[in-house]
C-alpha positions in Angstrom: 0.0 0.0 0.0 1.4 3.4 -1.0 1.5 6.5 1.1 -1.9 8.2 1.1 -5.3 6.7 0.7 -7.0 5.7 -2.6 -10.5 4.9 -3.7 -10.8 1.2 -4.1 -13.6 -0.7 -5.9 -16.3 -2.3 -3.8 -15.0 -5.2 -1.8 -16.9 -8.4 -2.2 -18.4 -10.3 0.8 -15.8 -13.1 0.5 -12.8 -10.9 -0.3 -9.8 -12.2 1.7 -8.4 -8.7 2.1 -11.3 -8.0 4.4 -12.0 -11.2 6.3 -8.6 -12.9 5.9 -7.8 -16.6 5.5 -8.1 -19.3 8.1 -5.1 -19.6 10.3 -2.9 -22.6 9.6 -1.8 -25.1 12.2 1.5 -23.3 12.6 -0.4 -20.4 14.2 -1.6 -22.4 17.1 0.2 -23.5 20.3 0.3 -26.9 21.9 -3.0 -26.1 23.7 -4.8 -25.3 20.5 -4.9 -21.6 21.1 -3.9 -18.9 18.6 -0.3 -17.7 19.1 0.0 -14.2 20.4 2.1 -12.9 17.5 -0.4 -14.1 14.8 -3.3 -12.8 16.8 -1.9 -9.4 17.2 -1.0 -9.1 13.6 -4.4 -10.3 12.4 -6.2 -8.0 14.9 -4.2 -5.0 13.6 -5.2 -5.9 10.0 -8.8 -6.2 10.9 -8.7 -2.9 12.9 -7.4 -1.2 9.8 -10.5 -2.6 7.9 -12.7 -1.3 10.7 -11.3 2.2 10.1 -12.2 1.9 6.4 -15.6 0.7 7.4 -16.3 3.6 9.7 -15.3 6.1 7.0 -17.6 4.4 4.5 -20.5 4.4 7.0 -20.0 8.1 7.7 -19.6 8.9 4.0 -22.8 7.0 3.0 -25.0 7.9 6.0 -25.5 4.2 6.8 -27.0 3.3 10.1 -25.5 0.3 11.9 -26.7 -1.4 15.1 -24.6 -4.2 16.5 -25.9 -6.1 19.6 -23.5 -8.1 21.8 -25.1 -10.5 24.2 -23.9 -13.5 26.3 -23.1 -14.6 29.8 -20.9 -12.7 32.1 -17.2 -13.0 31.2 -18.1 -14.3 27.7 -16.0 -11.6 26.0 -18.5 -9.0 24.9 -16.6 -6.1 26.4 -13.3 -7.5 25.0 -14.4 -7.5 21.4 -16.1 -4.1 21.8 -12.8 -2.7 23.1 -10.9 -4.0 20.1 -13.5 -2.6 17.7 -13.4 0.9 19.2 -9.6 0.9 19.9 -8.8 2.5 16.5 -12.1 4.0 15.5 -13.7 7.4 16.2 -16.1 7.6 19.2 -18.1 10.2 17.1 -18.9 7.4 14.6 -18.6 4.2 16.6 -20.6 4.7 19.8 -20.9 2.2 22.7 -24.2 1.9 24.5 -24.1 0.2 27.9 -27.2 1.2 29.8 -27.4 0.9 33.6 -30.3 -0.5 35.6 -33.5 1.3 34.5 -34.8 4.1 36.7 -38.2 4.1 38.4 -39.5 6.3 35.6 -38.1 4.1 32.9 -39.7 1.0 34.5 -43.1 2.6 33.8 -42.3 3.3 30.1 -42.8 1.1 27.0 -40.0 -1.5 27.5 -38.0 -0.5 24.3 -38.3 3.2 24.9 -35.1 3.8 26.7 -33.2 2.0 24.0 -34.7 3.9 21.1 -32.9 7.2 21.9 -29.6 5.3 21.5 -30.3 3.9 18.1 -27.8 5.1 15.4 -28.4 8.1 13.3 -27.0 8.4 9.7 -23.3 7.7 9.6 -23.1 6.0 13.0 -22.3 2.6 14.3 -24.0 1.8 17.7 -22.5 -1.1 19.7 -24.9 -2.3 22.3 -23.1 -4.0 25.2 -26.2 -5.9 26.3 -29.5 -4.6 25.0 -33.3 -5.1 25.2 -32.5 -8.8 25.5 -31.9 -8.3 29.2 -35.6 -8.9 29.6 -35.5 -12.5 28.2 -32.3 -13.4 29.9 -31.2 -11.7 33.1 -34.6 -10.3 34.1 -36.4 -13.5 33.4 -33.9 -15.8 35.1 -33.5 -13.5 38.2 -37.2 -12.8 38.5 -37.0 -9.1 37.7 -39.9 -9.3 35.3 -43.2 -11.1 35.4 -44.0 -14.0 33.2 -46.5 -11.8 31.3 -43.8 -9.2 30.7 -41.5 -12.0 29.4 -44.1 -13.4 27.1 -44.9 -9.9 25.8 -41.3 -9.3 25.1 -40.9 -12.5 23.1 -44.0 -11.5 21.0 -43.0 -7.9 20.4 -39.2 -8.1 20.0 -39.3 -9.6 16.5 -41.8 -7.0 15.3 -39.7 -4.2 16.9 -36.5 -5.5 15.1 -38.3 -5.9 11.8 -39.4 -2.3 12.1 -35.8 -1.2 12.7 -34.6 -3.1 9.6 -37.5 -1.7 7.5 -36.4 1.8 8.5 -33.0 1.2 7.0 -30.9 0.2 10.0 -28.4 -2.6 9.4 -28.9 -4.9 12.4 -26.3 -7.5 13.6 -26.8 -9.7 16.7 -24.0 -11.7 18.3 -24.2 -14.1 21.1 -20.9 -14.9 22.8 -21.0 -18.5 24.1 -18.8 -19.5 27.0 -18.7 -22.9 28.7 -19.4 -23.3 32.4 -15.8 -24.5 32.9 -14.3 -21.5 31.1 -16.6 -19.1 32.8 -15.5 -20.5 36.2 -11.9 -20.2 35.3 -12.3 -16.5 34.3 -14.3 -15.7 37.5 -11.6 -17.4 39.6 -8.9 -15.4 37.8 -10.8 -12.1 38.5 -11.2 -13.1 42.1 -7.5 -13.6 42.5 -6.5 -10.3 40.9 -7.4 -7.2 43.1 -7.3 -4.9 40.0 -10.0 -7.1 38.3 -12.1 -8.1 41.3 -14.5 -5.2 40.6 -15.6 -7.2 37.5 -16.9 -10.0 39.7 -20.3 -8.9 41.0 -22.9 -10.6 43.1 -25.0 -10.9 39.9 -22.1 -12.7 38.2 -21.9 -15.2 41.0 -25.7 -15.9 40.9 -25.5 -16.2 37.1 -22.7 -18.7 37.4 -24.9 -20.8 39.9 -27.8 -20.6 37.5 -25.8 -21.5 34.4 -28.3 -24.1 33.2 -31.2 -21.7 33.8 -29.5 -19.1 31.6 -29.0 -21.8 28.9 -32.8 -22.3 28.9 -33.3 -18.6 28.7 -31.0 -18.3 25.8 -32.7 -21.2 23.9 -36.1 -19.7 24.4 -34.8 -16.3 23.3 -33.4 -17.8 20.1 -36.6 -19.7 19.5 -38.6 -16.5 19.2 -36.1 -13.9 18.0 -33.7 -15.7 15.6 -35.6 -14.2 12.6 -34.6 -13.7 9.0 -34.4 -9.9 9.3 -32.2 -10.2 12.4 -30.6 -13.6 12.8 -28.4 -14.5 15.8 -24.8 -15.2 15.1 -23.2 -17.4 17.8 -19.5 -16.7 18.7 -17.8 -19.6 20.6 -15.7 -17.6 23.0 -13.8 -20.1 25.2 -10.8 -18.8 23.3 -10.9 -15.0 23.5 -8.5 -14.4 20.7 -10.3 -16.5 18.1 -13.7 -15.1 19.3 -12.5 -11.5 18.7 -11.1 -12.2 15.3 -14.0 -14.3 14.1 -16.6 -11.7 15.2 -14.8 -8.7 13.7 -14.2 -10.6 10.5 -17.9 -11.4 10.3 -18.9 -7.8 10.9 -16.7 -6.7 8.1 -18.1 -9.4 5.8 -21.6 -7.9 6.1 -20.8 -4.7 4.3 -19.8 -4.0 0.7 -17.8 -1.0 1.8 -15.2 0.8 -0.2 -12.0 2.5 0.9 -12.9 6.2 1.3 -10.3 7.0 3.9 -9.3 10.7 3.4 -6.3 11.6 1.4 -3.2 13.0 3.0 -3.5 16.7 3.8 -1.0 19.5 3.8 -0.4 20.7 7.3 -0.5 24.6 7.5 2.4 26.7 8.6 2.1 28.6 11.9 0.6 32.1 11.5 2.8 34.6 13.3 1.1 37.5 15.0 2.3 40.2 17.4 1.6 38.6 20.8 3.7 38.3 23.9 2.9 35.4 26.2 2.8 35.9 30.0 5.8 34.7 32.0 5.9 30.9 32.2 6.6 30.9 35.9 3.1 32.3 36.5 1.6 28.9 35.5 1.1 25.9 37.8 2.7 22.7 36.5 2.1 19.2 37.7 5.1 17.8 39.7 7.7 16.2 37.5 7.8 12.8 39.2 8.9 11.0 36.0 
């Protein structure tokens, strides 16, 4: 690739430049996990494609909504972090809503999510979403059975309406085994800097692992629709989960490379101005 950007022809869905090629056996360690060097190189390549995608989305006014769901520690936050690492927060926005307020609890269930839907030229990444109702809320008894049934009836229609309005909807379920979830929770418990990630809700979710499996299966039964299918991401291996998910996202768009050309940096404009003495300013202590 030469210095400066160029306008490329549309990239096909199966173009290897975008999604890459399957990793060979030489890229895995003895435990069957991707080697760090290959993972980091492939992640950097995919992140470069994400930058191209965000420019194309902004340039075309496309509206993109990506939902990330799954159990605690499944890797949702990890893949979102890698997606946003090199992209602009003005274009790629993360939505992670807290517990609903008393007022929000009296609203139409989907109402508090609607205001966070993407406008033209935006990509909205939902770190959990309205699917809280059919998973966490249902398992933990935070909603009634009638509310659960109403959600399962209305959610597919709500999503069909979003798609008809022109929103590109992608839904990913990160699937982690009970054994791997326990290993990750134990790791968090042993590290003081990560212990804040291990909440009472996580512990209860771990205990109710089978119940959450039932909730997920029921959710899929009603909401795995043609207009908004679920894509399952096996996530016991975080590295492969991140690469596979990002590569799949990229494969869903026939984007072109519209990254801006190099610009000429302006020279400084000199004017008659005398700055105040530097000793009048307060500086942070130079500890390093």
